[in-house]
Backbone as numpy.savetxt, mean C-alpha at the origin, in Angstrom:
# Nx Ny Nz CAx CAy CAz Cx Cy Cz
5.15 32.78 31.42 5.30 31.38 31.07 5.63 31.26 29.59
6.66 31.95 29.16 7.03 31.93 27.75 7.48 30.56 27.31
7.98 29.74 28.21 8.44 28.42 27.84 7.30 27.43 27.66
6.07 27.80 27.95 4.93 26.88 27.86 4.02 27.22 26.69
4.55 27.69 25.58 3.72 27.99 24.43 4.01 26.98 23.33
3.04 26.83 22.44 3.22 25.94 21.30 2.67 26.60 20.07
3.11 26.14 18.92 2.72 26.72 17.64 1.99 25.67 16.82
0.93 26.07 16.13 0.21 25.15 15.26 -0.48 25.93 14.18
-0.85 25.25 13.11 -1.56 25.88 12.01 -3.02 25.53 12.08
-3.88 26.50 11.91 -5.32 26.27 11.90 -5.82 26.09 10.49
-7.14 25.99 10.33 -7.68 25.77 8.99 -7.56 26.99 8.11
-7.20 28.13 8.69 -7.05 29.34 7.90 -5.61 29.53 7.46
-4.73 28.56 7.78 -3.38 28.56 7.25 -2.35 29.34 8.04
-2.73 30.15 9.00 -1.76 30.95 9.72 -1.19 30.23 10.92
0.02 30.62 11.32 0.62 30.10 12.53 0.07 30.89 13.70
-0.24 30.22 14.77 -0.76 30.89 15.95 0.04 30.45 17.15
0.28 31.37 18.07 1.02 31.06 19.29 0.02 30.95 20.43
0.16 29.90 21.21 -0.70 29.69 22.36 0.13 29.73 23.62
-0.28 30.48 24.59 0.33 30.47 25.90 -0.62 29.77 26.86
-0.23 29.65 28.08 -1.04 28.95 29.07 -2.39 29.63 29.28
-2.46 30.95 29.14 -3.72 31.65 29.40 -4.47 32.01 28.13
-4.12 31.42 26.98 -4.74 31.79 25.71 -6.20 31.37 25.69
-6.96 32.07 24.90 -8.38 31.79 24.75 -8.57 30.45 24.06
-9.33 29.55 24.64 -9.51 28.21 24.07 -10.33 28.22 22.79
-10.93 29.36 22.42 -11.73 29.44 21.20 -10.87 29.20 19.95
-9.56 29.45 20.06 -8.69 29.24 18.92 -8.68 27.77 18.50
-8.96 26.85 19.42 -8.99 25.43 19.09 -10.16 25.09 18.17
-11.13 25.95 18.05 -12.24 25.71 17.13 -11.79 25.75 15.68
-10.64 26.39 15.41 -10.11 26.45 14.05 -9.43 25.17 13.62
-9.15 24.27 14.54 -8.47 23.02 14.20 -9.52 22.00 13.78
-9.44 21.57 12.53 -10.38 20.56 12.05 -10.00 19.17 12.50
-8.70 18.82 12.43 -8.23 17.52 12.90 -6.72 17.56 13.00
-6.19 16.66 13.79 -4.75 16.52 13.94 -4.42 15.12 13.47
-3.53 15.00 12.48 -3.19 13.71 11.92 -1.70 13.61 11.68
-1.22 12.38 11.62 0.15 12.15 11.22 0.15 12.04 9.71
0.74 13.01 9.04 0.63 13.10 7.58 1.31 11.95 6.86
2.30 11.32 7.49 3.06 10.31 6.78 2.62 8.88 7.07
1.51 8.71 7.79 1.01 7.37 8.09 -0.25 7.16 7.24
-0.22 6.22 6.28 -1.40 5.98 5.44 -2.60 5.53 6.28
-3.79 5.82 5.75 -5.02 5.54 6.48 -5.12 4.09 6.93
-4.81 3.12 6.05 -4.97 1.72 6.41 -4.02 1.33 7.55
-2.83 1.93 7.60 -1.92 1.64 8.71 -2.41 2.28 10.00
-2.91 3.50 9.91 -3.46 4.18 11.09 -4.64 3.39 11.63
-5.51 2.87 10.74 -6.64 2.05 11.15 -6.16 0.81 11.90
-5.16 0.12 11.34 -4.64 -1.10 11.96 -4.04 -0.80 13.33
-3.33 0.32 13.45 -2.73 0.69 14.73 -3.83 1.01 15.75
-4.78 1.83 15.34 -5.82 2.28 16.27 -6.75 1.15 16.72
-7.01 0.19 15.84 -7.97 -0.87 16.18 -7.31 -2.16 16.62
-5.97 -2.23 16.54 -5.28 -3.46 16.92 -5.45 -4.58 15.89
-5.82 -4.24 14.67 -5.98 -5.22 13.60 -4.60 -5.64 13.11
-4.36 -6.93 13.02 -3.06 -7.44 12.62 -3.21 -8.48 11.51
-2.23 -8.56 10.62 -2.28 -9.56 9.57 -1.95 -10.93 10.16
-2.40 -11.97 9.49 -2.14 -13.33 9.94 -3.11 -13.82 11.00
-4.07 -13.01 11.39 -5.09 -13.43 12.36 -6.42 -13.55 11.64
-7.38 -14.17 12.31 -8.70 -14.38 11.73 -9.68 -13.38 12.34
-10.54 -12.83 11.49 -11.54 -11.86 11.93 -12.90 -12.22 11.35
-13.95 -11.94 12.10 -15.33 -12.03 11.61 -15.68 -10.62 11.13
-16.10 -10.50 9.89 -16.47 -9.20 9.34 -17.98 -9.16 9.18
-18.59 -8.13 9.75 -20.04 -7.97 9.61 -20.33 -6.53 9.21
-21.41 -6.36 8.46 -21.79 -5.04 7.98 -23.25 -4.78 8.34
-23.48 -3.63 8.92 -24.83 -3.22 9.27 -25.01 -1.76 8.86
-25.98 -1.49 8.03 -26.28 -0.13 7.57 -25.05 0.58 7.03
-24.22 -0.14 6.29 -23.05 0.47 5.68 -21.84 0.58 6.58
-21.96 0.23 7.86 -20.82 0.27 8.78 -20.29 -1.14 8.98
-18.98 -1.32 8.82 -18.36 -2.63 8.97 -17.74 -2.77 10.35
-17.78 -3.99 10.86 -17.19 -4.29 12.16 -16.28 -5.50 12.03
-15.08 -5.40 12.58 -14.14 -6.52 12.62 -14.09 -7.04 14.05
-14.27 -8.34 14.21 -14.17 -8.97 15.52 -13.16 -10.10 15.42
-12.11 -10.02 16.25 -11.07 -11.05 16.22 -11.67 -12.38 16.65
-11.36 -13.44 15.88 -11.84 -14.79 16.18 -10.85 -15.46 17.13
-11.14 -15.42 18.41 -10.27 -16.02 19.42 -10.27 -17.55 19.34
-11.36 -18.12 18.76 -11.46 -19.58 18.67 -10.56 -20.17 17.58
-10.09 -19.35 16.66 -9.21 -19.82 15.60 -7.78 -19.42 15.97
-7.01 -20.40 16.45 -5.68 -20.08 16.95 -4.58 -20.32 15.93
-4.88 -21.05 14.87 -3.86 -21.28 13.84 -3.81 -20.05 12.94
-2.62 -19.49 12.78 -2.48 -18.27 12.00 -2.80 -18.53 10.54
-3.42 -17.57 9.93 -3.70 -17.64 8.49 -2.38 -17.52 7.73
-2.27 -18.23 6.63 -1.09 -18.13 5.78 -1.38 -17.11 4.69
-0.69 -15.98 4.71 -0.98 -14.99 3.68 -0.50 -15.44 2.31
-1.22 -15.06 1.28 -0.81 -15.29 -0.10 -0.14 -14.02 -0.58
1.07 -14.14 -1.09 1.82 -12.98 -1.55 1.84 -12.97 -3.07
1.43 -11.86 -3.64 1.42 -11.70 -5.10 2.17 -10.42 -5.45
3.11 -10.53 -6.36 3.84 -9.37 -6.88 3.80 -9.43 -8.40
3.74 -8.27 -9.04 3.69 -8.27 -10.50 4.43 -7.07 -11.07
4.74 -7.17 -12.34 5.41 -6.10 -13.05 4.91 -6.12 -14.49
4.61 -4.96 -15.02 4.13 -4.85 -16.40 5.16 -4.05 -17.19
5.65 -4.63 -18.27 6.63 -3.96 -19.13 5.93 -3.49 -20.41
6.19 -2.24 -20.78 5.56 -1.69 -21.97 6.61 -1.05 -22.88
6.22 -0.88 -24.14 7.03 -0.07 -25.04 6.80 1.38 -24.63
7.76 2.25 -24.89 7.59 3.67 -24.58 8.67 4.47 -25.28
8.45 5.74 -25.42 9.44 6.63 -25.99 10.55 6.86 -24.97
11.78 7.14 -25.42 12.87 7.38 -24.47 12.55 8.53 -23.51
12.87 8.33 -22.25 12.68 9.32 -21.20 11.23 9.76 -21.02
10.30 8.90 -21.35 8.87 9.20 -21.19 8.20 8.08 -20.42
7.06 8.39 -19.83 6.24 7.36 -19.23 5.39 6.72 -20.32
4.99 5.47 -20.14 4.14 4.82 -21.15 2.82 5.58 -21.34
2.32 5.54 -22.56 1.05 6.17 -22.89 0.11 5.09 -23.40
-1.02 4.93 -22.77 -1.97 3.86 -23.11 -2.54 4.01 -24.51
-2.47 5.20 -25.08 -3.03 5.41 -26.41 -2.21 4.76 -27.51
-0.88 4.65 -27.32 -0.08 4.08 -28.41 1.00 3.10 -27.96
1.34 3.01 -26.68 2.34 2.04 -26.23 1.68 0.69 -25.97
2.45 -0.38 -26.18 1.93 -1.74 -26.02 2.54 -2.42 -24.80
1.76 -3.29 -24.18 2.28 -4.15 -23.12 3.00 -5.29 -23.82
4.27 -5.55 -23.46 4.95 -6.67 -24.11 5.30 -7.79 -23.14
5.29 -7.55 -21.83 5.50 -8.62 -20.86 4.77 -8.30 -19.57
4.22 -9.33 -18.97 3.66 -9.23 -17.63 4.27 -10.36 -16.83
4.99 -10.01 -15.78 5.53 -11.05 -14.90 4.79 -10.96 -13.58
4.52 -12.11 -13.01 3.90 -12.12 -11.69 4.40 -13.33 -10.91
4.39 -13.18 -9.61 4.86 -14.24 -8.73 3.84 -14.40 -7.61
3.42 -15.63 -7.39 2.48 -15.94 -6.32 3.13 -16.98 -5.44
3.38 -16.59 -4.19 4.00 -17.49 -3.20 5.25 -18.18 -3.73
6.11 -17.43 -4.39 7.39 -17.96 -4.83 7.38 -18.66 -6.18
6.22 -18.76 -6.82 6.14 -19.36 -8.16 5.94 -18.23 -9.17
6.89 -18.13 -10.12 6.85 -17.04 -11.06 6.32 -17.42 -12.42
5.70 -16.46 -13.09 5.13 -16.65 -14.41 5.43 -15.41 -15.25
5.69 -15.63 -16.51 5.96 -14.52 -17.44 5.09 -14.71 -18.66
4.29 -13.70 -18.96 3.43 -13.71 -20.14 4.08 -12.77 -21.16
4.31 -13.27 -22.37 5.03 -12.53 -23.39 4.09 -12.23 -24.56
4.06 -10.98 -25.00 3.28 -10.56 -26.16 4.13 -10.81 -27.41
3.75 -11.80 -28.20 4.54 -12.17 -29.38 4.42 -11.16 -30.51
3.51 -10.20 -30.43 3.47 -9.13 -31.42 4.66 -8.18 -31.25
5.24 -8.14 -30.04 6.36 -7.25 -29.77 7.67 -8.02 -29.64
7.65 -9.15 -28.92 8.86 -9.97 -28.70 8.84 -11.09 -29.74
9.86 -11.12 -30.61 9.81 -12.03 -31.76 10.29 -13.45 -31.46
11.13 -13.66 -30.45 11.66 -15.01 -30.22 11.16 -15.57 -28.89
11.18 -16.92 -28.83 10.75 -17.59 -27.61 11.69 -17.26 -26.45
11.13 -17.21 -25.28 11.92 -17.06 -24.05 11.78 -18.37 -23.30
12.90 -18.92 -22.88 12.88 -20.17 -22.13 12.58 -19.92 -20.66
12.07 -20.95 -19.98 11.88 -20.86 -18.54 13.20 -20.50 -17.88
13.15 -19.77 -16.79 14.38 -19.36 -16.10 14.12 -19.24 -14.61
15.19 -19.10 -13.84 15.09 -18.88 -12.40 15.68 -17.51 -12.08
14.96 -16.75 -11.28 15.40 -15.41 -10.90 15.57 -15.36 -9.39
16.76 -15.00 -8.93 17.07 -14.95 -7.49 17.70 -13.60 -7.17
16.91 -12.57 -6.82 17.52 -11.28 -6.48 18.39 -11.37 -5.23
18.02 -12.24 -4.30 18.81 -12.56 -3.12 18.69 -14.05 -2.90
19.66 -14.64 -2.23 19.63 -16.09 -2.10 18.40 -16.58 -1.34
17.82 -15.74 -0.49 16.60 -16.11 0.25 15.35 -16.04 -0.62
15.42 -15.33 -1.74 14.26 -15.12 -2.60 14.49 -15.71 -3.97
14.35 -16.99 -4.08 14.49 -17.63 -5.38 13.14 -17.84 -6.01
13.12 -18.13 -7.27 11.86 -18.41 -7.92 12.04 -18.83 -9.35
11.46 -19.99 -9.69 11.48 -20.45 -11.07 10.30 -19.80 -11.81
10.58 -19.30 -13.01 9.54 -18.67 -13.81 9.14 -19.58 -14.96
7.85 -19.82 -15.07 7.28 -20.54 -16.22 6.88 -19.48 -17.25
7.22 -19.71 -18.50 7.01 -18.72 -19.55 5.83 -19.11 -20.41
4.98 -18.12 -20.74 3.89 -18.28 -21.70 4.21 -17.39 -22.88
4.76 -17.99 -23.95 5.14 -17.23 -25.15 3.94 -16.99 -26.04
């Protein structure tokens, strides 16, 4: 039954071949099988059926949390969307260093309303309010704090 074998890596790092009659003790070397490219929070949502936009009752007992879907609340929750960007001074071709680089702008957008905070120690002139539309579906007026 050469066509019925499979290959896997155990906790000792080696590849092992299993045939239909292989000793099942080799499975003791497997600590867990996971999808490496699925983040834990997504795997949790998939496994438990947890979905955004629904209402849940959260309870905690002895450090263990339980989510229970609220069937009595049928109106979907409206998610709040927040995006932000922090601009800093930095040396060319380097990542910012907190020891000597300064933050000179923080932009954030909450549910389509944008705000820009400007550090006047770095930016010398006023910036006027503006509208930024990366795509026509995603517009947003930015209020500036100079």
